C-alpha positions in Angstrom: 95.8 -5.8 -201.0 93.1 -8.1 -200.6 93.2 -10.7 -197.8 94.3 -14.0 -198.4 91.7 -16.9 -198.0 93.6 -17.6 -195.2 93.8 -14.2 -193.8 90.0 -14.5 -194.1 89.3 -17.4 -192.6 91.7 -17.1 -189.7 90.2 -18.2 -186.2 91.1 -15.4 -184.2 89.5 -12.8 -186.0 86.3 -14.2 -185.5 84.4 -12.7 -182.3 80.7 -13.3 -182.6 79.2 -15.4 -179.0 77.9 -18.4 -181.0 79.7 -19.0 -184.8 77.6 -15.9 -186.4 80.5 -14.3 -188.0 82.5 -17.3 -189.2 79.5 -19.2 -190.7 78.9 -15.6 -192.1 82.3 -15.0 -193.5 81.6 -19.3 -195.5 78.2 -18.0 -196.7 80.3 -14.6 -198.2 83.7 -16.4 -198.6 85.3 -14.4 -201.6 83.4 -10.9 -201.4 85.3 -8.6 -200.2 83.6 -5.6 -200.2 80.6 -4.8 -198.3 78.2 -3.0 -195.4 77.0 -4.6 -192.5 74.8 -3.9 -189.5 75.1 -4.2 -185.9 72.7 -3.4 -183.4 73.4 -3.1 -180.1 77.5 -3.0 -180.7 78.3 -3.2 -177.1 82.2 -1.9 -177.4 82.3 -3.1 -181.0 84.9 -5.7 -180.3 84.0 -8.4 -178.0 81.0 -11.1 -178.8 81.1 -8.8 -182.8 79.0 -10.3 -185.1 80.7 -7.1 -187.7 84.0 -7.2 -186.5 85.9 -9.5 -188.8 84.3 -8.0 -191.8 85.5 -4.8 -191.0 89.0 -6.1 -190.5 88.2 -7.4 -194.4 87.7 -3.8 -195.8 83.8 -4.2 -195.7 81.8 -0.9 -194.1 80.4 -1.6 -191.0 77.2 0.6 -188.9 76.7 -0.3 -185.6 74.4 1.0 -183.6 74.8 1.2 -179.5 72.9 3.1 -177.0 75.1 2.9 -174.2 77.2 6.3 -173.8 79.8 4.4 -171.9 80.3 2.6 -175.0 80.5 5.3 -177.3 84.5 6.6 -176.9 85.1 2.6 -176.4 83.6 1.7 -180.0 85.6 4.8 -181.4 88.8 4.2 -180.3 88.2 0.1 -181.6 86.5 0.3 -184.5 86.2 2.7 -188.3 82.5 1.7 -188.2 80.1 4.6 -188.7 78.2 4.3 -185.1 74.9 5.7 -184.2 74.5 6.5 -180.6 70.4 4.9 -180.3 68.6 2.7 -179.3 67.0 0.8 -182.0 62.8 0.4 -181.8 59.7 -0.3 -183.5 58.7 3.6 -183.1 60.2 6.6 -182.5 60.2 7.9 -178.7 62.0 8.5 -175.6 62.7 6.2 -173.2 64.7 5.3 -170.1 67.8 3.1 -171.1 68.6 0.3 -167.8 72.2 -1.3 -168.3 72.8 -4.2 -166.0 76.0 -3.6 -164.4 78.4 -5.9 -162.4 79.5 -9.7 -162.7 79.8 -9.6 -166.1 76.3 -8.4 -167.0 77.1 -5.2 -168.5 76.4 -6.3 -172.1 72.9 -6.4 -171.5 70.7 -3.5 -171.5 67.0 -3.1 -172.5 64.3 0.0 -172.9 61.8 -2.0 -171.1 61.8 -1.3 -167.2 60.4 -5.3 -166.6 63.6 -6.9 -167.9 65.4 -5.1 -165.8 64.4 -7.8 -162.9 65.3 -10.6 -165.8 68.3 -9.5 -166.5 69.8 -8.9 -162.8 68.9 -12.1 -162.1 70.7 -13.8 -165.0 73.8 -15.5 -163.6 77.0 -14.5 -166.2 78.0 -16.8 -168.4 81.7 -18.1 -169.1 83.3 -19.3 -172.1 82.4 -23.2 -170.9 78.4 -22.4 -170.6 78.4 -21.0 -173.9 76.5 -23.5 -176.9 78.9 -23.7 -179.7 76.7 -24.6 -183.1 78.5 -27.1 -185.0 79.9 -25.5 -188.3 79.4 -26.6 -191.9 
């Protein structure tokens, strides 16, 4: 049985950082099946732009290069998981992952970005910019 309209818009089903999933839910209101892609899935739930849609029955494709997260994603999600990094060209690269103090969601293929990631203080919910939703 498809979810009711109230189930589709329950606030606690939304997980994205800045309300992107809520905005997309309004754009795709009434569309109960579809396919969505998330590049940089982290753990598959926290800050996810696609988790909400998977709960509605959509097919989701996740891309996550951090091997530490692969089992976590598989435990939490039904989505197809590609254990790769997204890049504009095919090549081999070193994945740099920031660790500690809440920075573990950041990873990059560019060594130059590592110092910038290290210098970025972790954000709290109070620090987040929350856009006004229509």
